[in-house]
N, C-alpha and C positions, 0 to 999 in steps of 0.2 A: 709948398708940400705937394707931393704927388702920390695919388692912390690908384691902385689897379683894382677895379671891381670886376669880378669873374661871374659869368653867368652860364648856365647849362646850354647845350645844343640838342639835347634829347627830348623828343616830343611824344613818345609812345608810353602809355601807362601799363607797362607789362604786356600781358596777353589779353587785356580786357577790350582792345580795340578802341579805347578812349584815348584822348589827348592829354599830355601833360606838358611841363616845361618849367619856367621859373615862376615863382608866385609874384604877382605884380606888386603888391605892397612891399616885398622884400627887395625888389629892384628900385622902385621909385623912391621909398622913403630914405634909404641910405644915400642914394644919389643926391637928393635935395639937401640932406644934412651936410654932405661934403661940399656941394656946389655953393650953398649959402654961406659956408665958412671960407670960401674963396680958394678951395683946394682945386688942383688940377686933377681931373678924373680921366682915366683911360678905361673903357669898357672892353672886355675881351671874352671870348667863348671858344670852345674847341673847333668849331666850323667857321667862326667869323660871321659877319653879316647880322641879320635879325634873329635873335634867339627866340625860340618859342615861348609864348605866354601861356600858362596853364589857364584854359578857359573858365575853369571854376573860380579862379581868383578874381575874375572880372565880372562875376554876377553881381546883381544889384545888392544883395545882402552883404557882400564882402567889400564894398567900396569904402575907401578911406580918403581923407583930405588929401594925402600925398598922390593917390591914384587919380583923383579929380584933377588935381593940379597937372599931373603928368600928361594926361591926355589933351590938355590945352597948351602945352609948352613945346613949341616947335624945336627949341634947342635939345630938349630932352629926347623927344621923339626921333630926331635925327641921330643923336648919339647912339640910341639903343638899336636903331635900324642898321647901323654901320659899325658893329663891334669888330674889334681886331681879332685875328687868330691868336689863340693862347700860345701856340708853339712859337710865336714871333716875340713874345714878351720876355723881358729879362728882369730878374729881381733887382739887379743893380740900378735900374732906372727909376725905381720907385721907393718911397719911404715905407709903404705897408701895403697889405692886400686885404680885400673884403670879399667874402664869398656869399652871393645871394643864394637863398634856398629855394624850396619848391621840391617836388618829387623827382624831377628830372636829373639833378646831380647824382642821385643814388646810382644811376645807370652809367652815365658817362664819366663825370669828374671823379667819382670814388675809384674807378679803375683805370683812369688815364694817367700813363706814365709821365706825361708832360706836366700835368697838374701835380702829381706826387712830387716830382723833382722840383718844381717851382716852390711849392710850400716848404720843402725841406731847405731850399736855398735861402728863401726869406727868413726862416726861423734860425738857421745856422749862422746867418750874417748879423743876428742880433735885432732883427726887425720884428715888430709885432704882426700877428695874423689874427683876423677876426672872421667868424663864420656864424650864420644864423639858420635856425630851424632844422632842415634836413642837411644843410651843408656841414655841420660838424662831423657827419658820417663820412664825408670825404676825406677825413683824416685817418680812415681805417688802415691804409697802407703806409701812412707817412711815419718815417722813423726820426729819431734824434738820439745820437750816440749809441746807435745799435738797438735801441728799444722803441716801442711804439711812443710816438711824441706825447700822446695823452696819458700815458702811464703815471700814476700818482697825482695827476693834475685834477683840480676842480673844474668840471665842465658842465654844460647843459646842452639841450638840443630837443628836438621833436620827440615827445615822450610816447611811450607804449600806449598810454591811455588816450593821447591825442590821435595816434594812428588808428586806435580802435574806434574812436569817434567818427572818423572819416571812412571807416569800414575798408581800409586798405592793408590791414595787417597781413593778409595772405597774398597780397599782390606785390608788395615791395621786395626787392631782393634781400633786404635785411632790415632789422629794426635799429634805429639809431641808438635808442637808450641801451638795448641789449649789447650792441656791437661795442659802444664805448665802454661799458662795464666789463666786457670780456677782455678788452685791451688793458684793463687795469686802471681806468679813470675813476675818479670820485664823482659820480654823477648826481647832480642837484636839480630840483625842479620845484616849480610852484604848481598850483591848481591848473588843470587843463585851460589853455587859451589866455592865461595871465601873462603880462609882460615880465620878462626876467632875463638878466644877463650876468655873467660872471666873468671876472678878469682874474686870471691866475698867471702871474708873470706876464709874458708876452702873448699869452693865448687868451683870446676874448671870444666868448660864445654866447648865443642867444637862443631862447627856447622855441619860439614860434613866430608866426607873422607879426603878432603884436609886439614882439621884442625887436623888431627891425630898427626902429628909430633909436631906442636906448642903447642898442648894441653898436650902431654906428657913432653914437655920441660918446660911448665908452671908449671907442677906438680913437676918436678925435682928441678926447681928454688925455689918453695915454701918450699919444704921439706928441701932444703939446707939452706935457710935463717933461717928456724925455728931451725935447729940444731945449727946454729951459735949463735942465741939468747940464746939458752939453754946452750951452752958452756960458 
């Protein structure tokens, strides 16, 4: 099995002067779910190379087992330091795609024509797509049969309440929950910071950083079942 894992290249948190990027747990945890399952992983970002890590995600209070493992894993560190350019990736070369969150994707991937076209190609070719935390917002311009891909679908993502908790409601270019609702999605959520993932057909979404592992596992389960049916 071949998975494309996509990360942001954006490192500026709006006009605050602070840094952002991808949330480390949301990069590390899915990566290890995939690698431990023997999946071939390709990491990509709009600019290629080392994607920016949100410094807040690496603070002591935000450490997770996956992050501790990541920082001691030479193979993982090398892979993340040398991501491929997203423009060079082709959906036909992979079985599925997983979008890592963090605030960064809201500025670059959400508006990136390459990312939008790639997601549409994956979905149109019958392949599942998975996105966690802020990354479901990357679907804001993605269409399926002329309509927003998320229209009428059960989805989740970083909630308005969670954005309020981190005091970035006025900083982000849009609110993930509001945007998905505007597009006609059926938005579901658990209490702030609780793990939660939804699978609706070939669309898999996770609510927040704590949902990274279960969202990656849901994707693996979906692809595995699909391959069983095909066999």
